DRENDO-351139 format. One line per 3 residues: number of its first residue (from 1); their letters; for each residue x, y, z of C-alpha. Coordinates in steps of 0.1 Angstrom, whole numbers, plus 5000, padded with zeros to 4 digits. Layout:
N
NUM> A> X/Y/Z ~ ...
END
This chain:
325
1> MRL> 7568/6535/2080 ~ 7564/6548/2047 ~ 7584/6554/2010
4> IQL> 7585/6592/2002 ~ 7600/6608/1976 ~ 7633/6626/1995
7> SDY> 7618/6659/1977 ~ 7592/6655/2002 ~ 7609/6647/2035
10> DEQ> 7603/6673/2063 ~ 7627/6673/2093 ~ 7600/6684/2117
13> LMQ> 7578/6654/2112 ~ 7596/6628/2099 ~ 7625/6607/2106
16> LAK> 7648/6578/2091 ~ 7632/6545/2095 ~ 7656/6523/2075
19> PVY> 7694/6533/2071 ~ 7708/6548/2036 ~ 7739/6532/2023
22> DAQ> 7765/6544/2004 ~ 7779/6527/1971 ~ 7804/6506/1990
25> GRI> 7774/6492/2008 ~ 7784/6508/2043 ~ 7756/6530/2061
28> LLA> 7760/6565/2054 ~ 7732/6575/2075 ~ 7716/6549/2103
31> ANN> 7678/6548/2112 ~ 7664/6568/2137 ~ 7682/6600/2123
34> KIH> 7669/6631/2111 ~ 7682/6641/2078 ~ 7697/6677/2079
37> SKF> 7696/6698/2049 ~ 7732/6697/2038 ~ 7729/6657/2042
40> LER> 7699/6660/2016 ~ 7716/6681/1991 ~ 7744/6652/1993
43> LMQ> 7722/6623/1989 ~ 7704/6639/1959 ~ 7742/6643/1944
46> VGV> 7747/6606/1947 ~ 7714/6597/1931 ~ 7695/6589/1962
49> SYV> 7660/6599/1955 ~ 7637/6579/1980 ~ 7640/6571/2018
52> VIE> 7620/6549/2042 ~ 7608/6572/2068 ~ 7584/6574/2097
55> DAE> 7560/6598/2109 ~ 7529/6601/2128 ~ 7507/6591/2097
58> SKG> 7528/6559/2090 ~ 7534/6544/2129 ~ 7528/6510/2132
61> ITL> 7533/6504/2095 ~ 7563/6478/2092 ~ 7569/6472/2058
64> DEM> 7572/6432/2064 ~ 7561/6430/2023 ~ 7598/6445/2018
67> LDM> 7631/6429/2016 ~ 7649/6436/2043 ~ 7676/6463/2029
70> PAW> 7709/6446/2042 ~ 7697/6412/2025 ~ 7691/6432/1993
73> LDV> 7723/6450/1993 ~ 7742/6420/1996 ~ 7730/6405/1965
76> ILI> 7734/6439/1947 ~ 7769/6436/1956 ~ 7770/6399/1945
79> VRE> 7756/6408/1912 ~ 7780/6441/1909 ~ 7809/6414/1915
82> GYL> 7795/6391/1892 ~ 7786/6418/1865 ~ 7822/6436/1870
85> SVA> 7840/6400/1864 ~ 7824/6396/1831 ~ 7833/6432/1821
88> GKK> 7869/6426/1829 ~ 7868/6395/1810 ~ 7875/6371/1845
91> PLP> 7851/6340/1850 ~ 7813/6346/1863 ~ 7818/6338/1902
94> LRN> 7787/6318/1896 ~ 7790/6300/1934 ~ 7781/6336/1948
97> ILK> 7754/6343/1919 ~ 7735/6313/1932 ~ 7736/6319/1966
100> GVD> 7727/6352/1960 ~ 7696/6335/1937 ~ 7686/6310/1965
103> KLI> 7683/6340/1991 ~ 7659/6356/1968 ~ 7637/6324/1962
106> ADV> 7636/6320/1999 ~ 7627/6354/2004 ~ 7599/6354/1980
109> KYR> 7586/6318/1990 ~ 7586/6333/2027 ~ 7566/6359/2017
112> PVV> 7529/6362/2005 ~ 7534/6396/1990 ~ 7567/6414/1976
115> MSV> 7575/6448/1975 ~ 7606/6455/1961 ~ 7628/6482/1973
118> PIS> 7630/6510/1950 ~ 7667/6516/1931 ~ 7669/6550/1938
121> TIP> 7670/6542/1977 ~ 7709/6537/1967 ~ 7737/6556/1949
124> VEL> 7735/6558/1912 ~ 7767/6534/1909 ~ 7746/6505/1923
127> QLY> 7713/6510/1907 ~ 7719/6487/1871 ~ 7724/6459/1897
130> AHV> 7696/6468/1920 ~ 7675/6468/1889 ~ 7684/6434/1881
133> VNV> 7678/6422/1916 ~ 7644/6439/1911 ~ 7635/6426/1882
136> TLL> 7642/6389/1899 ~ 7625/6396/1930 ~ 7592/6406/1906
139> SLQ> 7597/6379/1883 ~ 7595/6351/1915 ~ 7566/6366/1926
142> IAK> 7547/6365/1893 ~ 7563/6327/1889 ~ 7545/6320/1918
145> QFG> 7511/6323/1907 ~ 7521/6295/1880 ~ 7530/6273/1909
148> YND> 7567/6269/1895 ~ 7588/6244/1913 ~ 7619/6249/1931
151> LQL> 7643/6242/1898 ~ 7621/6263/1875 ~ 7621/6295/1901
154> RDL> 7663/6289/1900 ~ 7664/6288/1862 ~ 7644/6315/1860
157> AVG> 7659/6336/1886 ~ 7697/6332/1871 ~ 7682/6344/1842
160> CLL> 7666/6374/1856 ~ 7698/6385/1880 ~ 7719/6381/1846
163> HDI> 7694/6393/1817 ~ 7712/6427/1818 ~ 7748/6410/1816
166> GKT> 7757/6420/1778 ~ 7754/6455/1790 ~ 7791/6449/1803
169> IID> 7808/6441/1770 ~ 7782/6462/1748 ~ 7767/6496/1747
172> DQN> 7743/6490/1719 ~ 7707/6484/1736 ~ 7696/6462/1707
175> KHP> 7723/6444/1706 ~ 7730/6434/1746 ~ 7703/6404/1749
178> EAG> 7721/6384/1720 ~ 7754/6396/1735 ~ 7742/6382/1772
181> FNI> 7728/6348/1757 ~ 7765/6345/1742 ~ 7781/6348/1775
184> LRN> 7757/6327/1793 ~ 7752/6300/1771 ~ 7790/6293/1770
187> IKE> 7788/6286/1809 ~ 7781/6249/1814 ~ 7766/6253/1847
190> ISL> 7737/6279/1838 ~ 7706/6261/1821 ~ 7703/6272/1783
193> LSA> 7665/6283/1795 ~ 7683/6307/1816 ~ 7702/6319/1790
196> HVA> 7674/6324/1771 ~ 7660/6352/1792 ~ 7689/6371/1788
199> FQH> 7680/6367/1750 ~ 7644/6374/1748 ~ 7635/6398/1774
202> HET> 7631/6426/1752 ~ 7611/6403/1725 ~ 7574/6408/1725
205> YDG> 7545/6385/1718 ~ 7532/6404/1689 ~ 7569/6400/1672
208> KGY> 7574/6435/1676 ~ 7603/6437/1698 ~ 7643/6428/1695
211> PRG> 7665/6413/1690 ~ 7652/6390/1663 ~ 7613/6401/1664
214> ISG> 7599/6364/1675 ~ 7568/6359/1686 ~ 7539/6335/1698
217> KEM> 7548/6298/1708 ~ 7586/6311/1697 ~ 7589/6329/1734
220> LEY> 7596/6314/1761 ~ 7574/6318/1793 ~ 7605/6327/1814
223> AQI> 7615/6355/1793 ~ 7576/6366/1791 ~ 7580/6365/1827
226> CGI> 7611/6387/1831 ~ 7604/6411/1800 ~ 7571/6422/1820
229> ANM> 7591/6426/1853 ~ 7618/6445/1836 ~ 7592/6470/1821
232> YEN> 7574/6475/1854 ~ 7604/6481/1870 ~ 7615/6505/1847
235> LLS> 7586/6527/1847 ~ 7585/6525/1886 ~ 7623/6538/1885
238> KKN> 7628/6557/1855 ~ 7596/6569/1849 ~ 7590/6574/1886
241> MPP> 7553/6561/1881 ~ 7534/6550/1912 ~ 7524/6511/1915
244> HEA> 7489/6512/1901 ~ 7496/6533/1873 ~ 7523/6513/1862
247> IEV> 7504/6481/1863 ~ 7472/6500/1841 ~ 7502/6503/1814
250> IMA> 7512/6466/1817 ~ 7475/6457/1816 ~ 7470/6476/1785
253> LNG> 7497/6456/1767 ~ 7474/6423/1773 ~ 7475/6402/1745
256> TSF> 7503/6425/1722 ~ 7536/6427/1741 ~ 7529/6402/1767
259> KET> 7507/6368/1765 ~ 7474/6370/1784 ~ 7484/6344/1809
262> VVH> 7515/6361/1819 ~ 7498/6394/1824 ~ 7468/6376/1843
265> AFA> 7499/6361/1870 ~ 7512/6397/1869 ~ 7481/6414/1882
268> KGI> 7477/6386/1908 ~ 7511/6388/1923 ~ 7519/6422/1921
271> APY> 7504/6452/1948 ~ 7490/6483/1930 ~ 7490/6499/1962
274> PPG> 7517/6487/1988 ~ 7516/6493/2024 ~ 7527/6529/2033
277> TKI> 7508/6547/2002 ~ 7483/6574/2010 ~ 7451/6570/1990
280> ILN> 7418/6586/1984 ~ 7386/6565/1989 ~ 7354/6565/1966
283> NGE> 7336/6578/2005 ~ 7359/6607/2002 ~ 7382/6594/2031
286> RAI> 7419/6598/2025 ~ 7437/6569/2041 ~ 7471/6550/2045
289> VTK> 7480/6514/2032 ~ 7489/6495/2066 ~ 7492/6460/2055
292> IKS> 7485/6436/2028 ~ 7473/6398/2041 ~ 7450/6376/2017
295> HIQ> 7439/6397/1990 ~ 7465/6418/1971 ~ 7436/6441/1954
298> RPF> 7421/6450/1991 ~ 7446/6457/2015 ~ 7440/6471/2054
301> VRY> 7438/6506/2052 ~ 7438/6529/2084 ~ 7415/6563/2079
304> LSS> 7439/6593/2083 ~ 7410/6616/2101 ~ 7400/6586/2130
307> GHE> 7432/6563/2128 ~ 7403/6535/2123 ~ 7416/6503/2105
310> VSL> 7397/6485/2080 ~ 7403/6455/2055 ~ 7388/6465/2026
313> ADY> 7384/6428/2017 ~ 7353/6432/2044 ~ 7342/6462/2026
316> PNI> 7335/6454/1991 ~ 7319/6489/1985 ~ 7349/6507/1994
319> MIM> 7369/6515/1965 ~ 7405/6529/1960 ~ 7402/6560/1939
322> NST> 7440/6572/1934 ~ 7469/6574/1953 ~ 7482/6609/1970
325> S> 7514/6624/1987
END
């Protein structure tokens, strides 16, 4: 199976490998079905632009690196409940938020590599909440490179999951971090460190961010991790950028927007060519990434011409040149 843009779907060659859900979390179209042309139009109308399919080229690819979609959706719906509660001036359902945090931490600890589900696989009404869930997953994957303990992972994850909570009460992009901080710091069960993730996630290491323009040692490492994950996720979902290009954008900000150690952990933890990505190699072969084991930069690939599969870790002279559709 592999992720594709809905516009690339070919009814003759492909079928759904994972369900498509509606804004209430119900299955709209089950796996193992074809998507007819009228349904394609309906999916586009509700904001769905990516689907997980199976075809001859992706046969046998399991996407084990991707969070199980029902589990992902469960956390998204928990986050939606929390954000809407705050918007309605009701108490944050913290117990459910913490259950969601624990699910994400367990999943990231279980998987050597985490591949987030694109937010545009679900209707637009859920995409804000999917964004913060993906930012949390990416942040936890980065934090693994620092060797964070369970308490550190939890404080980071709570801050990341709630980093955009200020948007529920204010429309001003420049003011939502402080609004979120003020919400979270008044909840005694939430660590002040988590609250500062919301406050600082748009600050930059060189002091050119907002809302306060703090820099260097004034910034929390947690907030830098959230900030880099937030930017990366936005590049994928809003700019429709492939992962390897988004990573290059982040790497170019090393030492300016982000501290070097955080950029290094990001590069170690995030796969530039996730399974299901079709690629061109420097030997002229076209291939598809099938899985990632011990080396995130050197995945297993299958030649499309012959079906032969190799681990690039065993062939240091073979390089990935680019991705292709």
